[in-house]
GUZA-583561 format. One record per residue (C-alpha): x, y, z. Coordinates in steps of 0.25 Angstrom, whole numbers, plus 5000, padded with zeros to 4 digits. Each point is the difference from the previous one (the first is absolute). Layout:
XYZ ...
//
This chain:
500746395006 499450054987 500950024988 500150155000 500150015015 501449954998 500550134994 498950115002 500450095012 499249985013 499750115010 500849935010 501349994992 501150105001 499150114996 499750025015 499149955011 498750034994 499649865006 500549935013 500649875001 498649955005 499450034987 501049934992 499949885009 498550014998 500150004985 501049884999 499149925009 498750034993 500749984986 500449865005 498649965006 499350054987 501049934991 499749875008 498550014999 500050044985 499150104993 498949904997 499650005014 499750155000 498950014990 498749975008 499550115009 499649925012 501249915000 500950124998 499450075012 500349875008 501449984995 500550145004 499549975014 500849875000 501250084995 499850105012 499950124990 498850075007 500950035012 500750114992 498650085000 500350025015 500850115006 501449975003 500049864993 501550014998 500350065013 500650134993 499150115005 499049985012 498550034997 500250024985 499649924987 501349974993 499850054986 501349944995 499549875005 498750024992 500850034988 500949885001 498849915002 499250064989 501150004989 500349865002 498649955001 499650084987 501249944993 499549865002 498550035001 499250134998 498849935006 500849975013 500550155001 498650054998 499449915011 501150045010 499950154997 498550005002 500249925013 500950125004 499050114996 499049935009 500949985011 500650145002 498650075003 499749895010 501450025007 499850155000 498749985007 500449905011 499549874993 501349935002 499349865004 499350004986 501350034993 500749895007 499049914994 500350064987 501549975002 499849855002 499150004987 498849965008 499350134995 500250074987 499650144998 499650104990 500050154998 498750064995 500250154996 499850024985 498650024995 499450024986 500150155001 501150015010 501449944995 501150105000 499150105007 499849925012 499450115008 498750004991 499649865004 498449985002 499949885009 499350045013 500049965014 498850035008 499949995015 498849925005 500049995015 501349925004 500249954986 500450054986 499349984987 500950004987 499550034986 500750024987 500949934990 501549975000 500749954988 501349954995 500249945014 501149895001 499949875007 498549994998 499749865001 501249965009 499950115011 499349985013 499850155003 500250134994 500450145005 499050084993 499950154999 498650085001 499550145003 499450015014 499750154998 499850034985 499750145003 501550015005 500649954987 501349945002 500050025015 498949905001 500749894994 500149885010 500649865000 499349885004 500349855001 499149924991 499949855001 499949944986 498849925005 499250125005 498549994998 499750104989 501350004993 500149944986 501349974994 500150004985 501249954992 500650084989 500649914990 501450024996 501049934990 500849965011 499849935014 499950125008 498850005010 499350134997 498650055002 498950095005 499450025013 498550045000 499650045014 498549995001 499850065013 501049925007 499850015015 501350005009 500250005015 500650135006 501449935002 500149994984 500450155001 501550014998 500650125007 499150125000 498950064991 500750084990 501349935001 499849914988 500750094989 501250025009 500149855002 499849974985 501150104995 501049965011 499949864997 500150034985 501350085002 500649895008 499749904989 500250084988 501549994999 499949855001 499150014987 501250054993 500849885005 499049904995 500150064987 501549995000 499849855004 499249984987 500950084992 501249925005 499349874996 499750064986 501550034998 500449865004 499049944991 500550094989 501449955003 499649864999 499350024987 501050084993 501249925004 499449874995 499250054988 500750004987 499750094988 500850034987 501149915005 500250055013 499450015014 499150125002 500950055012 501150024990 499250104992 500450145003 498550055001 499749895010 501250045008 499550145000 498649965005 500649925011 500950115004 498850105001 499249895008 501149985010 500350155002 498650035002 499949895010 501250045008 499650155000 498649975005 500449905010 501050105006 498950115001 499049905007 501149965010 500450145003 498550045002 499749885009 501350035008 499550145002 498749955005 500649905010 500950125005 498850085003 500050104989 498950105001 499250054989 500449894991 498849994991 500650064988 501249915001 499149885002 499250044988 501350024991 500549865004 498649934997 499850084987 501449984994 500149855004 498749964994 500250084988 501449944998 499549865003 498950014989 501150054990 501049885004 498949904998 499550064987 501449984995 500149865005 498749974992 500650064988 501349925001 499149875001 499450044986 498749924998 500249915012 499950125009 498550014998 499649865001 499249965012 500849935010 501350074997 500650065012 500250144994 498650004994 499549985015 501050115005 499550094990 498549995005 500549995015 500850135000 499050094994 499050025012 501250045008 500150134992 498550035005 499849955014 500550075013 500250124992 499850014985 501350054993 499250134995 499550035014 501449985006 500650104990 499150105005 500449975014 501550014996 499950124992 499250085010 501149965011 501250044991 499350134997 499750025015 501549975004 500550104989 499050115005 500449985014 501550034997 500050114990 500250145006 
//
C-alpha cells in the first residue's frame, strides 16, 4: 500500500458504493501482485505486454469480466486497473490501454476469437486513428480505402500510434467513400506485417512504443473489413468514450505516485534545521495535492459508475472527468517536482519521469481544450432545454 493510500479517501470508503466489493478486491490483488514483481520489471514494452498477460489483466477488457453486468465492459474495473498500473508504470498502463482500444472495435464487430488471443497475450494490438492533419478533428482523416474486386487497398498515413513495434495488428480507420465525408469512414483489421505497410518509430524520451503507419497501397482481403462501410467513426468514438474515463484514472495513479514521492522526500529531507514536511508552506502544498487528488478521484469514480449503470448521453460527464483528472494530475505532479527542488528535474528521478509521462494524457483521447468545447456546449444545451 502506498503511503498516501493509508489516509486519502477512496471511492469505496464510507462515502458510498461508487465501487463494488469486486473492484476493491481487484485493487488489493493487483497491488499485491505488482508490489511483488517490482517496478523494474515494467520498463520495457514487449516484456510489459507479456507480464500483463501473465497477471491476467487483459481479461478486464472483456464484457462482464467481474460478473457484475452481462454484456458490458466494466468501466470501473478499467479505472481500477489503470490507476494501479499507472502508479507503478505509466508504460504498462499505456500498453494495457491501447490493447483495450484495439479490442473493443473487434468485439463490437464479432471478432471475439482474435480478442481471446489478445487476452492471453498471444496477440498485441494497436489503434490507428490519428493522422498528421486529423487529430482532435477525427472526422477529417485523409487515409483512403478503395475496393478492388474482393479486396481493399489502403493508402495514407497514421501518426502518433501506440504499440508500434510490439503490435501484431492494428484497427485502422480509412475513408471508403471520401465523397460522403465522415459517413465514409470505415474500420479495417491491418496486420503489422502486411505488404506495403511501413512502420516508422517516433523517438521519445521514454520507452513508449510510438510510431507512424505509412500505407503504400496495402492490399487487404474482404474479411479485413470490420463491421460495415461507414461504421468506422461510430466505432472509434464509441470506443474512445468507454476508455476516456479511464484516462482520468491513469492520471490519478501517476498523481498518487507523485504525492507519495513528495511525502517520502519531504519527511526525510532537512533544511534550516527541520524536515521539509514541518514547514508550513510545504504542508500547504501537500494539502492542495491531496485535496485535488481526492476530488478528482471521486469525480472519475462517479462517472465510471454512471457508465456502468447504463447512463445515456454521458459524453459531457465523461469529458469532465477526463479533463479535470488529467489537469489536476499535472498540477499535483508539478508540485511534487517543486518540492524535490533540483533533484526533481534530474533524469531518473521518479517525479521527473511522471512530469513527462502525465503530459500526453491532457492531449490524447480528447485534448483538454476540445473537451471544454464539448462540456460547454452540453451545459448550454441543458440550460436552454429547461428555461421557459
